[in-house]
C-alpha positions in Angstrom: -61.2 4.6 11.2 -58.5 5.2 8.6 -60.1 6.1 5.1 -57.9 6.0 1.9 -58.5 7.2 -1.4 -56.2 6.7 -3.9 -56.0 7.3 -7.6 -54.3 5.4 -10.5 -53.8 5.2 -14.1 -52.8 1.4 -13.6 -55.3 -1.4 -13.7 -55.8 -1.8 -10.1 -56.3 -5.8 -10.3 -52.8 -6.1 -11.4 -51.3 -3.2 -9.2 -53.2 -3.1 -6.0 -52.6 -5.4 -3.0 -55.4 -7.9 -3.3 -55.8 -7.5 0.4 -56.4 -3.9 0.3 -58.7 -4.0 -2.9 -61.0 -6.6 -1.4 -61.8 -3.9 1.2 -61.8 -1.3 -1.2 -64.8 0.4 -3.7 -63.7 0.6 -7.2 -64.5 3.5 -9.3 -63.7 3.4 -13.0 -63.1 7.2 -14.5 -63.7 7.2 -17.9 -62.5 9.6 -20.6 -64.8 12.7 -20.9 -66.4 13.3 -24.3 -66.9 16.4 -26.5 -70.0 17.1 -24.4 -68.3 16.9 -21.2 -65.3 18.9 -22.5 -67.6 21.9 -23.9 -69.3 22.2 -20.8 -66.1 22.8 -18.8 -64.9 25.4 -21.6 -68.5 27.0 -21.0 -67.6 27.4 -17.2 -64.3 28.4 -17.9 -65.7 31.1 -20.1 -68.1 32.3 -17.8 -65.8 32.5 -15.0 -63.3 34.7 -17.2 -60.7 31.8 -17.0 -60.3 31.8 -20.9 -60.4 34.7 -23.3 -63.7 35.0 -25.5 -63.6 32.1 -28.1 -66.5 31.2 -30.5 -68.1 27.8 -30.7 -65.7 26.7 -33.5 -62.7 27.3 -31.5 -64.8 25.3 -28.6 -65.2 22.3 -30.8 -61.4 22.4 -31.8 -60.0 22.7 -28.5 -62.6 19.8 -27.4 -61.0 18.0 -30.0 -57.5 18.5 -29.5 -57.9 17.7 -25.6 -59.1 13.9 -26.6 -60.9 13.3 -23.7 -58.4 15.1 -20.9 -59.8 18.0 -19.4 -56.1 19.2 -18.3 -55.4 19.7 -22.1 -57.8 22.5 -22.0 -55.5 24.4 -19.5 -53.3 27.3 -21.3 -50.0 26.2 -20.5 -50.6 22.8 -22.4 -52.1 24.8 -25.5 -49.2 26.7 -25.7 -46.8 23.8 -25.6 -48.7 21.3 -28.1 -51.0 23.3 -30.2 -49.0 22.8 -33.4 -49.9 18.8 -32.7 -52.9 17.1 -32.1 -52.0 14.3 -29.4 -53.9 11.4 -28.8 -54.1 9.8 -25.5 -52.2 6.5 -25.1 -50.6 5.1 -22.2 -47.8 2.7 -23.2 -48.1 -0.3 -21.3 -51.3 0.2 -19.4 -55.0 -0.7 -19.9 -55.1 1.3 -23.3 -52.3 -0.5 -24.6 -53.6 -3.9 -23.9 -57.2 -3.0 -24.8 -55.9 -2.1 -28.2 -53.7 -4.9 -28.9 -56.9 -7.1 -27.9 -58.8 -5.1 -30.2 -56.1 -5.5 -33.1 -56.1 -9.1 -32.5 -59.7 -9.7 -32.3 -60.3 -7.8 -35.9 -57.8 -10.1 -37.4 -59.5 -13.0 -35.6 -62.7 -11.8 -36.9 -61.5 -11.4 -40.8 -62.3 -7.5 -40.6 -59.3 -5.8 -42.8 -60.4 -2.2 -42.0 -60.5 -2.5 -38.1 -57.2 -4.5 -37.8 -55.6 -1.9 -40.0 -57.3 0.8 -37.9 -56.1 -0.7 -34.5 -52.4 -1.1 -35.8 -52.4 2.6 -36.7 -53.6 3.6 -33.5 -51.2 1.7 -31.7 -48.3 3.0 -33.7 -49.3 6.6 -33.7 -49.6 6.1 -29.5 -46.0 4.9 -29.3 -46.2 1.4 -29.3 -43.0 -0.2 -30.3 -43.4 -1.7 -33.8 -41.2 -4.8 -32.9 -43.6 -5.5 -30.3 -46.4 -5.5 -32.7 -44.6 -7.4 -35.3 -44.0 -10.1 -32.4 -47.7 -10.0 -32.0 -48.6 -10.2 -35.6 -46.5 -13.6 -35.9 -48.2 -15.1 -32.8 -51.5 -14.3 -34.7 -50.1 -16.2 -37.9 -49.7 -19.1 -35.9 -52.8 -19.1 -33.1 -55.7 -17.9 -35.8 -54.4 -19.0 -39.3 -52.3 -22.0 -38.6 -52.1 -24.5 -41.2 -55.2 -23.1 -43.0 -52.8 -20.6 -45.0 -49.2 -21.3 -43.9 -48.3 -18.3 -46.1 -49.4 -16.1 -43.3 -46.7 -17.1 -41.3 -44.0 -16.3 -44.0 -46.0 -13.0 -44.7 -45.7 -12.2 -40.8 -42.1 -13.1 -40.3 -41.0 -11.0 -43.6 -42.7 -8.1 -42.2 -41.0 -8.5 -38.9 -37.7 -8.5 -40.9 -38.7 -5.9 -43.1 -39.1 -3.5 -40.1 -36.1 -4.5 -38.8 -34.2 -3.6 -41.9 -35.9 -0.3 -42.7 -37.1 1.1 -39.4 -39.7 3.6 -39.0 -41.9 4.8 -40.9 -40.8 2.8 -44.0 -40.8 -0.6 -42.1 -44.3 0.1 -40.7 -45.9 -0.2 -44.2 -44.9 -4.3 -43.9 -46.5 -4.5 -40.7 -49.5 -2.9 -42.2 -49.6 -5.1 -45.3 -48.9 -8.2 -42.9 -52.1 -7.3 -40.9 -54.2 -6.8 -44.1 -53.1 -10.2 -45.3 -53.8 -12.2 -42.3 -57.2 -10.5 -41.5 -58.2 -11.7 -45.0 -56.6 -15.3 -44.9 -58.9 -18.3 -44.1 -58.8 -19.2 -40.1 -58.2 -22.0 -38.4 -57.3 -22.5 -34.7 -56.9 -26.2 -35.2 -53.1 -26.4 -34.5 -53.7 -24.7 -31.7 -56.1 -26.3 -30.0 -54.1 -29.8 -31.0 -51.1 -28.4 -29.0 -53.2 -27.6 -25.9 -54.9 -31.2 -26.4 -51.3 -32.6 -26.3 -49.8 -30.8 -23.4 -53.1 -31.7 -21.3 -52.7 -35.3 -22.4 -49.0 -35.5 -21.1 -49.6 -33.7 -17.9 -52.5 -36.2 -17.0 -50.6 -38.9 -17.9 -47.5 -41.1 -16.7 -44.2 -41.6 -18.3 -45.0 -44.2 -20.5 -41.9 -46.0 -22.0 -40.9 -45.8 -25.9 -42.3 -48.6 -27.6 -39.4 -51.3 -28.6 -40.0 -51.1 -32.4 -39.6 -47.3 -32.3 -36.5 -47.1 -30.4 -33.3 -46.1 -32.1 -30.7 -49.3 -32.3 -27.3 -47.8 -33.0 -25.5 -50.7 -31.0 -25.1 -54.6 -31.0 -26.8 -54.8 -27.4 -29.7 -52.3 -28.4 -30.2 -55.0 -31.2 -29.8 -58.1 -29.2 -32.7 -56.1 -26.7 -35.4 -56.0 -29.9 -34.9 -52.1 -30.0 -36.3 -51.2 -33.6 -37.3 -54.7 -33.9 -40.7 -55.0 -36.1 -40.6 -51.2 -37.2 -41.9 -50.7 -40.5 -40.1 -48.3 -42.6 -42.9 -46.0 -44.1 -40.7 -45.2 -47.5 -40.9 -48.6 -48.6 -44.9 -48.9 -47.9 -47.5 -48.4 -50.5 -48.2 -44.8 -50.8 -45.2 -44.3 -48.4 -47.5 -44.9 -45.3 -47.3 -47.6 -43.2 -51.1 -48.7 -42.7 -51.8 -49.8 -39.2 -48.6 -49.1 -37.3 -49.0 -47.5 -34.1 -46.6 -44.7 -33.2 -47.9 -44.0 -29.2 -47.0 -45.7 -26.3 -48.6 -49.2 -25.5 -51.9 -48.8 -23.8 -52.2 -45.2 -25.0 -55.0 -44.5 -27.4 -56.4 -41.1 -27.3 -58.8 -39.4 -29.5 -57.7 -37.3 -32.5 -55.7 -34.6 -31.1 -55.5 -32.3 -34.4 -58.7 -31.9 -36.1 -58.5 -29.6 -39.2 -61.4 -27.0 -39.6 -62.9 -27.1 -43.4 -61.4 -23.7 -44.7 -58.3 -23.0 -46.7 -55.7 -25.5 -47.1 -56.6 -27.7 -43.8 -59.7 -28.9 -46.1 -57.1 -30.9 -47.8 -55.2 -31.8 -44.8 -58.3 -32.7 -43.0 -59.5 -35.1 -46.1 -56.1 -36.5 -46.1 -55.9 -37.5 -42.6 -59.2 -39.1 -42.8 -58.2 -41.4 -45.7 -55.3 -42.4 -43.6 -57.1 -42.8 -40.5 -59.3 -45.0 -42.4 -56.8 -47.2 -43.5 -55.3 -47.5 -40.2 -58.6 -48.8 -38.9 -59.0 -51.4 -41.7 -55.5 -52.7 -41.5 -55.9 -53.1 -37.7 -59.2 -54.9 -38.1 -57.4 -57.1 -40.7 -54.6 -57.5 -38.4 -57.1 -58.7 -35.4 -59.1 -61.0 -37.6 -55.8 -62.9 -38.4 -54.1 -63.3 -34.9 -54.3 -66.7 -33.8 -56.8 -67.4 -31.3 -55.6 -68.0 -27.8 -55.6 -71.9 -26.6 -58.5 -73.3 -24.8 -58.0 -74.0 -21.5 -58.4 -77.9 -20.9 -61.3 -78.8 -18.7 -60.2 -80.2 -15.3 -60.9 -83.5 -14.4 
């Protein structure tokens, strides 16, 4: 019978062999709070492991330790007494928990909380370039077309950091986070993209309709490439009502459904109008189409 006991600062779900993990009991050890650290200090004082210190000094030491009892040792205190350090595991669970909190604070329109988590990550040593990339992602994923200026703000902040570096460039990241958190939110574009991917992956490779094909050669023209295509700029309001741009036989429900927030209010109103005009034009075309000839009754 072999008994293995292991400890790791990494997430075992990612770092431990799945077969071993399924046969093990996982215990999550959480950071010590201030009261826990003070109890440890009290025991150390009772055992004469530390020189006599008053209650205020105990509070200060507990704050310096920031949940890690190892930081109550003498060598550590001598090494870092001049600077209070925050616990932060770059690339570990705390890192991904913090970026998750930052993203969700922006999505939840809480500028103060978003700024707090950004500064926590910067203070913990996170790469500002990584944060800049995540801020750009937030602009696309959670704000989208509700406020296209958010993307410009995120890109400008990333470029500013590249030019200025730390710490000056971090101000640009902070202001981008504040803007994104206060901006109207929409994930309509994100959802539309996922719907389109699912549609393509679950459907066959349908040919491009002839009227949508390019016809740069005479042979292609003879094969009816581009025949019947309606040039939208020549149509009323620059819109060819009733024209079909999907492959033949494919008419999915609307993929892009704008939300009633920010600029997407106007986008949604326009799409609604255009879809109504399409439906009317298609209904009119069907009504005007010649009826198929009736089959003659067999004698």
